[in-house]
N, C-alpha and C positions, 0 to 999 in steps of 0.2 A: 577677621581674620578666617579665611574658611579652611580645613584640612579635606583633601580628595585621597580617597584611598580605592586605588585601583586594581583590580584582580583579587579582590579577597576571598579567602578561602574557607569562606562562616561558613555556617547551618544554612542560609539561604541559595547557598550556590544550584543552577538551574541547568540538570545536564542535556547538554547538547542533543539533539537530532539526533538520531541512531539510518545510516542507510545500506539496506542489504540488496545484491542481486543478483536473478538468478537469469539464465538461460536454457533453449533448450529448443525441442520444435516437436511441432502436432502435427497430426494425421488427421483428415480432414471430420468435422465432428467429435473429434480427440477433445474431452477436459483435462485438468490438472490442479490441484487444489495448492496453497500457499499455508503455512500458518500457525500457531498462535502466534501471533504480533503483539507479544504485551506495551498495550501504549498508554500511558497515563495520562491522568485527568486533565483537562483543557487543553491538550495536545492537539494533532490531525495527523489523521493516517491519509498518504498519500500514495498512489501507488498508480505505475506511468509503465507504458510498453513500447518498444517499439520494432520494428521486423519485416518481414513477410507474410504474405500472405494473406487473411480477413482472422485476425483471431480476437475473439472479445474480452472484457476486462469488467469482471460485477466483483464487488468488495462487499463486505457486512460486519457486523457487528457481534460478538458473542459465537455465532456459529457460521460452519464452510458455506459460501451463496450456493445458490443453485440458478438457474438461467430464468427462475420465476419469482424466487425470493432472494434479494440484493437489498441493501443500503445505495448503491450507484451502482451504474451499468453506464460503462460504455461503448458504444457499439458503431463505430465507424464504417465502410466498406473497406479503413484500411486495418496496420496491426498498430496504428499510433493511437495507443489509445491512454487517458488520465481519470480517476477517480480518488475523490478527496471525501473525509467521513472526518467530522468533528466529533473527537472523546469529551464526553461530559463530566465521566466518572473513570478512572482505572479499569482498565478491559483487555479482552482479545479482539481483534481484527482479522483478517480471514482473504482471501485473495481468491477468486476462480477464473481462472483462461480456459475459452472455447475455441476452438478452431472452425469456422464457417467454410474456412479454407483450407488447407494446410500449408503451414510456412514454419518459421523460426522466428520467436519470441524472445527479449531480452528485458526483462520484468526487473520495474527499481521500487522498492520500497521505504518510506523518509515517515520517521514516525519518531515522537518522542517516547524516551522510555519509561515503564514505570518504576 
């Protein structure tokens, strides 16, 4: 005989991923940073954008990224970008958006909270 318990509320419950969204506009060469996002160990931090213009996406662990210092860069000629960072320990993740052509953005970040 087997007993199966579904939906246990025991101590090993893993919290679901958290999603946050942001939107706005950026003028030519403008930047905007977001974070810190408190990401749990073993989780992934995923940032993605849609919108208009040419807005590139940078993400980084521990501190705000710059256009030259980052853990992930997504730089297509549009505003549709995605960056994923694997988090091996609890930590902070940040996002930087930079407009290479003015436009509007919709930023979505998904991560496992600490």
